[in-house]
Structure formats: C-alpha cells, structure tokens
N, C-alpha and C positions, 0 to 999 in steps of 0.2 A: 489366569492372566487377565480375562475380561473383568473380573471383580476388582482386580488392582486398579484397572482404568476408570472403573465407576466411582471408586472411593475417591480418587484423585480428582475427577470431574466434580464431584460435590463438595470439595473443600474449598471454602472461601479463603483466599489468600490475599492478604493486604499488599498493595502495590508498593515496590520499593520506594523509599523517600517520600512517601506521601500518605496523607490520612484517607482512609477508605471513603469513597465517594457514595452518594446517594444510590442505594441498590435499585429502587424503583426506576430511577432515571437510566441507570445502566442497562436495566432490562428493556427499557423503552428503546435504547439506541441499539441494543441487540436485535429487538423486534424489527426495527426499520432496516436494518441490514439484511433481514430475512424477507422483507416486504410484507411484513404482518402488521400492517398499518392499524387495524382496529386494537390489537393487543398493545401496540405502542401507545396509542392514546389513552387507553384504560390505565396503563401503568403511570402515566404523568398525572392523570386526574386523581390517582390514589394518593398522590403527595399532597399534604395540606396547602391551601392556598397561600398562606403567609410564608411557606416555604419554597415556593415555585420561583425559579429565575427567568431571565429573558430567554436563555438558552432552552429552557424546558417549554416555554410558551412558543418558541420558534419551532421546535421539533413537534409540538402538538399541532401547530398550523401545518407543518409539512405532511403529517400523517393524514390530515383531513384533505389537503390539496391533492395528495396522490391517490386519495380515494374517490376524487371527483366531487368533493363537497367544498366547493370554493367559496361560497358565501360564509359557511361556518369558519373556514380557514382564515380568511381575512381578518376576522375578529381578533384571532390570537396572533397573527403577524403585527397588527397595530398595537396590541398589548406589549408583545416583545419589544417592539421599537420604542415604546413609551417608557419602559424600564431602562432600556440601555440602547442607545443608537446601534441599530443592526443592519448592516448593508444586506445581509441575507433575507432577512425580514422584509425590508423594502422592496428588494427585487422580487420576492414571492408575492407579496402584495400587488405590485404591478402586474405580474404574469395572472393572478387570480382575476384581477379586474379586466384584464384583456380577453380572457377565456370568457368571462360572463358579458363580453361586448359592452364594456363601459370605458371607452377610450379616454375620457377626460381624466377619470380616477386612476387609470393605468398610467397615464403621462404625469399626473401629479406625484405618484409614488416613484416613478422613474426619474423624475427630477430630483427627488431627495436622493435616490440611489446614487445617480451619477455625480452628486456632489461629494461622495464619500471617497477615501483613499483607496480602498480596496473594491474593485470593480471590474466587471469584464469589459473587454474592449468594444470600441463602437461596432466593428463588424461582427463580434459575437452576439451583441444586442440586437443589431439588425437581422441576424439569422435566427434568432431565438424562436423555436416553433410556437410557443405560447404567445409572444409578443406580435408574431407575425399576423395574428388575427385582428390587430387594430392598424396595421401599416397603411391602410388606404384611408385612415381617417385624416381630417383636417388637424386634430390635435397632435397627431403623431408627426406629420409634415411640418407644423409649426414648431414642435419640440426640437426637431433635427435642424431647423433654420439657425438656431444658436450653436455657437461652438461649445461643446460639452467637455472637451479633453484638451489638456495642455499639450504643447509642443513634445515635452519629454514623454508624456503617456503615449502619445502617437508613435514616437521612435521606439518606445519599448514594445508596443503592440506589433510594430514592423519587425523588430528583432525576434520576437517570439514566433512569428509566422516563419521567418527564415530558418529558425531551428527547427521547427516542426518539418520544413522541407529539406532538412539536412544540409542546408548552406550556412555552415557554421563560420566560415571565414567572414562573409558579409555581415553576418550577425554581430560578430565580435567588433567589427570596424565600427558598427553603429553604436555599440554599447560602450567602447573605449572612448569614443567622442563624447557621448553624453555623460559619462562618469568623469571624464575630465573637466566638465563644466558643472557638475551637480552630483553631490555624493547622496546616493539613494540606495536604500536596502533592497528595494525591488530590481534595481538595475545590477547591483551586485549578484542578486539571486539568479537573475537571468544570465548573466555572464558565466555564473558557476555551472548552470546547466548546459550551456554551449560547450564549455571545456570538458564536462563530464561526459557529454555525447561523443566528444573527440577522443575519450579515453585518457585525457590529461588530468589526472586526478588530484595532484598537487595544486595546481592553480585552481582548480575547482573548489578544493576544500578551503583554500584561503579566501576565495570569493564568498562561500557560504559563512565562514567565520565572520567576515566583515559585515555580512547581512545580519547576522544575529547580533552582532555589537551595535549596529545602527538601529535595529528594531528588535527589542528584546522581548516582546509580548506576542510573537507570531510563532506558533509551535512548529508549523510546517518547515520552516527554516532550519530549526534545530533538528527536526527529523531528517531532512535532506542532507544536512551536514554530517549527520551520524552515519549514514549509508556510505558516504564518500569516505569518512575516516576509516570504516571497516575495510574498504578496498585498499587503503593504505596501511592496513594493520596497526592503527592508532585506536586500539581498542578502548583504553581508558577514556580517551577524549569522546569516542563514540558513546560510551556509557553515560558520560557526563551530559551529552547533548541529548540523548533519549531520555534521561531523568528529568531534564529541563522541559522537553515536550510533554511528557506525562503531567508534569507539575502544572503546566500551562493549561492543559486540556485533559483531565483524568477521565472524560467520558469518551474520548477517542479510543474505542478498543483496538483499533488496528495498530495503536502505538504500542500496546502491550505486546502484541504479537511481533511487532519490529524490535522492539527492545529485547525480546526472548532471543531473537536471532543474533543480536549483537553480543548478548551474554554467551550464547552459544559458540559464537566465533572466538570469544576470548576464553574459552573452555571454562566458563563459569556456569556449570551445568546445574546446580542447585537453584541459582537464581533465574535461570532460563526456565527450568520447571515452575518455580514459582509464578512467573508471568503467564506461562501457558496454562497453569491450573486456574489462574485467576480469570483468564480468557475462557476457559472451558466451562467455568461457572455459569456463563451468560450465552456461550455458543457451543454447546457440548459436541456437535457433529460437524464442526468447521473443518473441512478437508485440508486447509492450509496449516491449521494448528496441529491437526492429526499428524501430518507429514512432518512438520517441524519437531514434534515431540518425538517422532520415530528416529529422526536423524540425531537429535540430542541424546537420546537413550543409547543409540548405536555408538555413537561418538565417546560416550561416557564409559562404554564397556558393557553396558546393559543390553546385550544383544538380544536376550529373550524378549525383553520388553519392546525393544526396536521392532523385532519380526511381528510382534502381536499388532503393534500400531499400523504398520504397513499391510499387514493382512486385513485389518479393518477397512483400509483404504481400497484395497483390491476387491474385497467384498462389494463395495459401493460402486466400483469402477473397474471393470476388467479390461478396459481399452487404453488405459494410461501405462506407456511404458516406463515413465518415471517411477511409478509405484513398484512395478516389477524389479527395476534396476536398483532402487533403494533397498528392497528386501533381500536382493542377491547380494548387495554389499554387506548387509548384516549377517546374512548366512555365512559369507566368506570369512568375516571377522570372527564368527563363532567356530569357523573350522569345519562347517557342515556343507561340503562342496556338492553333494548330490542335489539337494534342493536349489542350490545356488545355481547349477547347471540348468535346471528346469526353468528357473525364473529368467535366466539370461536367454534361453531359447525363445522364450515368449516375448522378451524385450525385442530381438531381432526379428521376430515375426511382425510385431507391430511397427518397428521403425528400424530398418536395416541400415540406416545411415548413421546410427549412433556409434561412433568409433570407440568409445569408452566400453560399450557392451561387448564389442569385439576383442578388445584387450582383456576384459575380465573373463570372457569365456575361455580365452587362451590359458589365462591364469589357473582357472578352476580345472580345465582339462589336464593341464600339467600336473596339478595336484593328484588328479585321478589316474596318473600314469599313461595318459593317452598323448603321447609327446608329438606324434606326426600332426594329429589335428590341432594341437595346441599351436604348432608352428604356423599352420594355415590360418588360424584366427588372428595371430599376431601380425601376419603379413598383410591380412585384410585391414586390419586396424591402421597399419602404416599407410597403406594406398588412401585411407580416408583422412589422413592427416595427423593421426596420433603419434606424437613424437616419442613417447615413452615405449611405444612397441618396439622401437629399434634396439634398446637396450636388451629386451628379452630375446629378440632374433639373434643378436650378436652372442649372447650368453649361452643359449640352448639350441639354436637351429643351425648355425654355421659349423660345419664338420671339417 
C-alpha cells in the first residue's frame, strides 16, 4: 500500500481546466509554504530571466525578506512593482526599508501602497511590527497627517473589526448602509462573511456571487463563494467557482487542495484524486492533503487505501483524535470492527468530549455483540448532544 501512495505522489497531474503552470515556480511556492526560503529563491532563479513574472520576483523578494536579507529583497520588490503594479511588493518594500531604519524610503513606498485598491486598513498598518520601527520618525508622522483612506474604506474597516468581534448585526448595519450608496465588491464580500459567520449561507452565497461579478479578477472571492456553495450543496456552482479561482492563480497550491474537497463533496472522486496528486507532487508530506485523500478513498469505497493514509498520519502524530476517528470510520466501513474499537478507545482517551466517537463506539460494540456496553455509549453520546444516538437507544436499548 505504501508503494501505491508513492506512485501517486510522484505522478504529475495537470490541473483541471487549465494549462500546467511553471513547475519551478510551483516548487518555489511549495518551499515558501514550508519556510524553505533558500530553496524557494533557488527555484525562481532557475527560471530564465526572460520568463520571470512580477509574481516570481515578488516571491523571490519575500524569500529574501523572510531570511533577513532586506537590502537584497528590496531590489526584487522594486522589480516586481515595475513589471506590474503590485500592492504586496510595495508593502514589503516599505517594511524592508523600515527594518533597515530608512523612514523616508519606507514612507515613499507606503504612499504608493495606500494608493492601491487592495490594502490593509489604517489600524493594521499602524500595528504592523516592521513598520512600527519607524513610527517615531517625522516622515511617519507627516505621512499620517494626510488622509489616506476614503470614508467607505474606513467604514469597511470598521465592519471588518466588528465581524472579528462577532458583532454581526452591527457590522451588517454599516455594510447595508454603505452598499445602498455604493456598489463595491469588497463591501459585498464583507457582508458575505458576516452572514456566513451567522450561519446564514444563502444570503452569504448571494453576496459572494455579487462580489465575483463586480470583481472578476480576485481569486479569493471565488474561493470563498465555493466554500459557501458546498455548505448549500450547490456542488456544480462550487466547482465552477474553484475552477475560476485556479485559473486566476494557478500557483496557489491551497486552491488545489480546496478544489479537491469540493470534488469530494460532490462525490467526484477521480477529480479529487487528480487535484490531491497534483498537490502531493509539490508537498508530498502535507498532513491536510493526506487526511483529505484518506477521506476521499474511504468515501469512494477504497477503505484499504483510506486506512493506509490515516495510518501514515497517525505515525506522524499520535495525539490527534481526528486521525484515529477517521481511521475508525474506515475500519467500520470495511466491516473490521476490532481495530475500529481500538481506535475509538484511543479517540475517547484523547478527547472524551467527542459525541460522535461515543456514538460510533456504541455501533462497533453492537456489531461485536456487546449490547449492554453499546447502550451505555449511545446514552453517553446523547448526553453530549448527539441526536442520532436517540434512534439507536430507542431501537436497541428500550425493552
């Protein structure tokens, strides 16, 4: 079985509905996710100079910045911004100059950055650890003497803070008022987040859809819309949104992982495997991908493969109840109740508050003809709020 996994991991799978991206840059992005900054820089420098994009230079600058090589990093941020106006590059340049105690240069780049549509709020910039290093300079104080944010941007920032504080009704009141006066993708996306946090997925989805229609080039909006669509079981729409997100930014490896989850929810397991194997090509040991592949294989009926993936995760971390519970589910689906019972005992040792584990333990014990203890576990599951347990209790435990 481990050989099976290795073969899959080394298979390069083309992303759905898209041309295969530059592999060196994909490896660089994977290295950045693993904080292997030297490797990331080496991969980008292996791309011929005539083929390098603004995004590549931005990542190269980031790799140097995060390695503490600020002076070298600035050069690549400037190059990235010269190829294509890049808010990210401008902010990083400002940070780099601030860390190097060059407030005039830091403020020069911050001025360019705050002129962009996509930017952090004023409070986020004021609290940025790198920028704090020049906060006592005259250049910094002069910079903030001038208004840098519109009234709408300030209201959006206020609503965002309220959402983080779980004051959703207050946030919605602000956003409703602003949207009535100005149609903005960012405002609709914020309103979607508020509705989503409240569990109101229909209005959340409609607001995400409006945001994607108003701003067709921001992949995050499509990604967020897809997640809400899955909650509503609108799988075709979710897949369309994720395909769009991947097309807009084929170097966001997390998008492939997210799209695999959407395919899995839609029971399109072959396509889920394709995305996961593509992801494994660059991040072969990623635990989220291993877990998702295990779930996909189990749901598809390949329980032996699912058990193997979950076993790999347990080998990496024996303290996660989720891994043991997932493997127990695979064992149950395979009709292998003895190992399932052992895994569920481990789950309850690690987290006795998981009602689903108590429920599953009762099911397993019933299959093993331990009827008395099965009823005990179902009753415990019910006390922890698992409503499914009442059906088992009524059927098997009331005489």
